[in-house]
C-alpha positions as CSV (number, residue, x, y, z in Angstrom):
1,X,35.9,21.7,-60.2
2,X,35.3,20.2,-63.1
3,X,32.4,17.5,-63.3
4,X,34.1,15.3,-65.9
5,X,38.0,14.3,-66.5
6,X,39.1,14.5,-70.2
7,X,40.7,10.6,-71.1
8,X,42.7,13.1,-73.4
9,X,45.0,16.0,-72.9
10,X,46.7,18.1,-75.3
11,X,50.1,20.3,-74.7
12,X,50.9,23.5,-76.9
13,X,52.2,22.7,-80.4
14,X,50.6,18.7,-80.4
15,X,49.5,18.4,-83.5
16,X,45.5,17.5,-83.9
17,X,44.1,14.0,-84.9
18,X,40.9,12.0,-85.1
19,X,42.5,9.3,-83.0
20,X,43.4,12.2,-80.1
21,X,39.7,13.3,-80.2
22,X,38.5,10.3,-79.7
23,X,40.6,9.7,-77.0
24,X,39.8,12.5,-75.0
25,X,36.2,11.7,-75.2
26,X,36.1,7.7,-75.3
27,X,38.4,7.8,-72.1
28,X,36.9,10.6,-70.3
29,X,35.9,9.7,-66.5
30,X,33.5,11.4,-63.8
31,X,35.4,13.1,-61.3
32,X,34.9,13.0,-57.3
33,X,35.9,16.3,-56.3
34,X,32.7,17.2,-58.7
35,X,30.3,15.4,-55.8
36,X,29.4,15.6,-52.2
37,X,30.7,12.2,-51.4
38,X,27.9,11.7,-49.3
39,X,24.9,11.7,-50.4
40,X,25.5,11.2,-54.3
41,X,28.9,9.3,-55.2
42,X,30.9,8.4,-58.0
43,X,30.2,3.8,-57.9
44,X,33.2,1.9,-59.5
45,X,31.0,1.2,-62.7
46,X,32.0,5.1,-63.1
47,X,28.5,6.6,-62.6
48,X,26.9,8.9,-60.9
49,X,24.7,6.6,-57.8
50,X,22.5,8.3,-55.0
51,X,23.9,6.7,-51.9
52,X,21.7,8.9,-48.7
53,X,19.3,11.2,-48.7
54,X,18.6,12.2,-44.6
55,X,15.7,14.6,-43.9
56,X,18.0,17.5,-43.7
57,X,18.6,16.6,-47.8
58,X,14.9,17.2,-47.8
59,X,13.3,20.7,-48.3
60,X,10.6,21.7,-45.9
61,X,7.3,20.7,-47.6
62,X,8.2,18.5,-50.1
63,X,6.8,15.4,-48.8
64,X,2.8,15.4,-49.2
65,X,-0.1,13.0,-48.3
66,X,-1.4,13.7,-52.2
67,X,2.2,11.9,-53.1
68,X,1.9,8.8,-50.6
69,X,0.2,5.9,-52.8
70,X,-3.5,5.6,-51.3
71,X,-3.1,1.7,-50.5
72,X,-4.4,-0.6,-46.9
73,X,-1.1,-2.9,-47.7
74,X,1.4,-2.0,-45.2
75,X,4.2,-2.0,-48.3
76,X,2.1,1.0,-50.1
77,X,3.4,3.8,-47.8
78,X,1.0,5.8,-45.3
79,X,-1.2,8.1,-45.3
80,X,-3.2,10.2,-42.4
81,X,-6.3,8.2,-43.0
82,X,-4.8,4.4,-42.9
83,X,-3.2,6.0,-39.3
84,X,-6.1,7.0,-38.1
85,X,-7.2,3.1,-38.7
86,X,-4.2,1.6,-36.8
87,X,-5.9,-0.6,-34.1
88,X,-5.2,-1.3,-30.6
89,X,-4.1,-3.7,-31.5
90,X,-1.4,-3.0,-33.8
91,X,0.0,-0.5,-31.3
92,X,0.2,-3.8,-28.3
93,X,2.3,-5.3,-31.2
94,X,-0.7,-8.3,-32.3
95,X,-0.9,-8.9,-35.7
96,X,-3.0,-11.4,-36.6
97,X,-2.7,-14.0,-40.4
98,X,-2.9,-10.6,-42.4
99,X,0.3,-10.5,-40.7
100,X,-0.3,-6.8,-39.6
101,X,-1.5,-4.6,-42.5
102,X,-2.5,-1.7,-41.9
103,X,-5.5,-0.6,-41.4
104,X,-6.8,-4.1,-40.8
105,X,-9.4,-4.8,-37.8
106,X,-9.2,-6.6,-34.4
107,X,-11.9,-8.1,-32.3
108,X,-13.8,-5.6,-30.2
109,X,-15.7,-7.0,-27.4
110,X,-18.6,-5.3,-24.9
111,X,-18.7,-8.5,-22.5
112,X,-19.6,-7.7,-19.0
113,X,-18.6,-11.3,-17.6
114,X,-15.8,-11.6,-20.4
115,X,-17.3,-15.1,-21.6
116,X,-15.3,-15.0,-24.9
117,X,-12.0,-15.6,-23.3
118,X,-10.3,-14.2,-26.3
119,X,-6.0,-13.9,-26.3
120,X,-6.9,-10.9,-28.9
121,X,-9.9,-9.1,-28.9
122,X,-10.1,-5.5,-27.7
123,X,-12.6,-4.7,-23.7
124,X,-13.8,-1.6,-23.2
125,X,-13.4,0.3,-19.7
126,X,-17.4,-0.5,-19.8
127,X,-16.6,-4.4,-19.6
128,X,-13.3,-4.5,-17.3
129,X,-15.1,-2.2,-14.7
130,X,-18.6,-4.0,-15.2
131,X,-17.0,-7.7,-14.8
132,X,-14.5,-6.8,-12.0
133,X,-17.3,-5.5,-9.9
134,X,-19.2,-8.7,-10.1
135,X,-15.8,-10.7,-9.4
136,X,-15.5,-8.5,-6.3
137,X,-19.8,-9.4,-5.5
138,X,-19.6,-12.5,-5.8
139,X,-16.1,-13.4,-3.4
140,X,-18.5,-11.7,-1.0
141,X,-16.7,-8.2,-0.8
142,X,-19.4,-5.5,-0.7
143,X,-19.0,-2.1,-1.9
144,X,-19.8,0.4,0.6
145,X,-20.4,4.2,0.6
146,X,-17.6,6.3,1.2
147,X,-14.2,6.8,0.7
148,X,-12.6,4.9,2.9
149,X,-10.0,2.3,1.3
150,X,-10.2,-1.8,1.7
151,X,-7.8,-4.3,3.3
152,X,-7.7,-7.4,2.0
153,X,-7.3,-9.8,5.0
154,X,-3.2,-11.4,4.5
155,X,-3.8,-14.1,6.6
156,X,-6.7,-16.6,8.5
157,X,-6.8,-19.2,10.6
158,X,-9.3,-21.3,13.3
159,X,-7.8,-23.0,15.7
160,X,-8.2,-25.3,18.7
161,X,-6.1,-25.0,21.7
162,X,-7.7,-28.2,23.6
163,X,-7.4,-30.2,20.9
164,X,-4.3,-29.3,19.0
165,X,-6.2,-28.8,15.4
166,X,-5.7,-25.8,12.8
167,X,-8.9,-25.9,10.9
168,X,-8.2,-23.9,8.0
169,X,-4.3,-25.9,7.3
170,X,-3.8,-24.8,3.9
171,X,-6.3,-22.0,3.5
172,X,-5.4,-18.8,5.7
173,X,-1.7,-18.5,4.8
174,X,-1.0,-20.0,8.8
175,X,0.2,-22.6,10.8
176,X,0.5,-23.0,14.4
177,X,2.0,-24.9,17.7
178,X,1.2,-25.0,20.8
179,X,4.2,-24.7,22.6
180,X,2.7,-25.1,26.2
181,X,-0.6,-24.4,27.4
182,X,-2.7,-21.7,26.2
183,X,0.3,-20.8,24.6
184,X,0.8,-20.8,20.2
185,X,2.6,-19.6,17.8
186,X,1.5,-18.9,14.2
187,X,3.8,-18.8,11.6
188,X,2.8,-17.1,8.1
189,X,3.4,-19.4,4.9
190,X,4.0,-16.7,3.0
191,X,5.6,-14.2,5.7
192,X,4.3,-10.5,5.6
193,X,6.6,-7.6,4.0
194,X,7.4,-6.5,7.8
195,X,5.8,-6.8,11.4
196,X,3.8,-3.8,11.0
197,X,1.0,-5.6,10.8
198,X,-2.6,-5.4,12.7
199,X,-4.4,-9.0,14.6
200,X,-7.8,-8.9,14.9
201,X,-8.2,-11.9,17.8
202,X,-11.7,-13.9,19.3
203,X,-12.6,-17.2,20.9
204,X,-14.3,-18.9,23.6
205,X,-12.4,-18.9,27.6
206,X,-13.8,-22.4,28.8
207,X,-14.8,-22.6,32.5
208,X,-13.9,-19.0,32.8
209,X,-17.5,-17.8,33.0
210,X,-17.6,-15.8,36.6
211,X,-17.2,-12.5,37.2
212,X,-14.2,-13.5,39.0
213,X,-12.0,-14.4,36.7
214,X,-10.7,-12.0,34.1
215,X,-9.9,-14.0,30.4
216,X,-7.7,-12.3,27.7
217,X,-5.6,-13.0,25.0
218,X,-2.1,-11.9,24.1
219,X,-0.2,-11.3,21.4
220,X,4.2,-11.0,21.3
221,X,6.7,-11.9,19.3
222,X,6.0,-10.6,16.8
223,X,8.0,-11.0,13.0
224,X,7.5,-11.0,9.7
225,X,7.0,-14.7,9.7
226,X,5.3,-15.9,13.0
227,X,4.0,-14.1,15.6
228,X,3.1,-15.2,19.4
229,X,-1.0,-15.5,21.0
230,X,-1.3,-16.8,24.7
231,X,-4.8,-17.5,25.9
232,X,-4.6,-15.7,30.1
233,X,-6.9,-15.9,33.1
234,X,-8.3,-17.7,36.1
235,X,-8.2,-15.3,39.2
236,X,-6.2,-14.5,40.6
237,X,-2.5,-15.8,38.8
238,X,-4.2,-14.8,35.2
239,X,-2.0,-18.2,34.3
240,X,-2.3,-19.5,30.8
241,X,-4.7,-22.0,29.6
242,X,-5.8,-24.2,26.5
243,X,-9.1,-22.5,24.8
244,X,-11.5,-24.0,22.7
245,X,-11.6,-21.5,19.9
246,X,-9.2,-19.2,18.8
247,X,-9.6,-17.2,15.8
248,X,-7.4,-14.7,13.8
249,X,-7.2,-12.5,10.9
250,X,-4.6,-10.7,10.5
251,X,-4.5,-7.5,8.5
252,X,-1.1,-5.6,6.5
């Protein structure tokens, strides 16, 4: 299929004139059948135009680093060297006053105490570890040897059952109510994920100091939101009575 269509078609025996010759060339047009219509087209001005070139139409090895502009400006192209200088801040989506030009640097700080408190600077693994270790130590958690895991206390309380006073009100994730003498219901401010928690209990058994008395704490009705604690003792019946100190800690 010819790329150019003649502006004049001659018939057998037709007389040749200068006007007809001029018409044949001046009225000629490009044929759309001579292009693929995808990467190359004939546009509205009857001109060949490139519409689209995808990766399948570029020969392997046709694009090389030497043909890319060697500039740090983000609009001038990409080189391997520029890619090496893209900071972690770029990967994380951060930009600066230069609007994220390729190769621009971001602050890197190796501060064990994170004193700069920067919203854009990056920290080293060493500084992060040192900061976390210091925070753990400063808050009373001692790192010991061995590989056994650590588990944090999820709730705690120190309660005076005689005077019905919670000494840790608002601080230990627990509230308490005395339903009767020696029977206390502890309720979590923020619930546990389930009732598979462990309760550590200690306290004082007032007036039950002789060997003839047996005193103990007893837990019951454990749920994700609360548990009941009873103080029992006093030979021989083992009835409930108020304890002056009831300390509890919950682990999960």
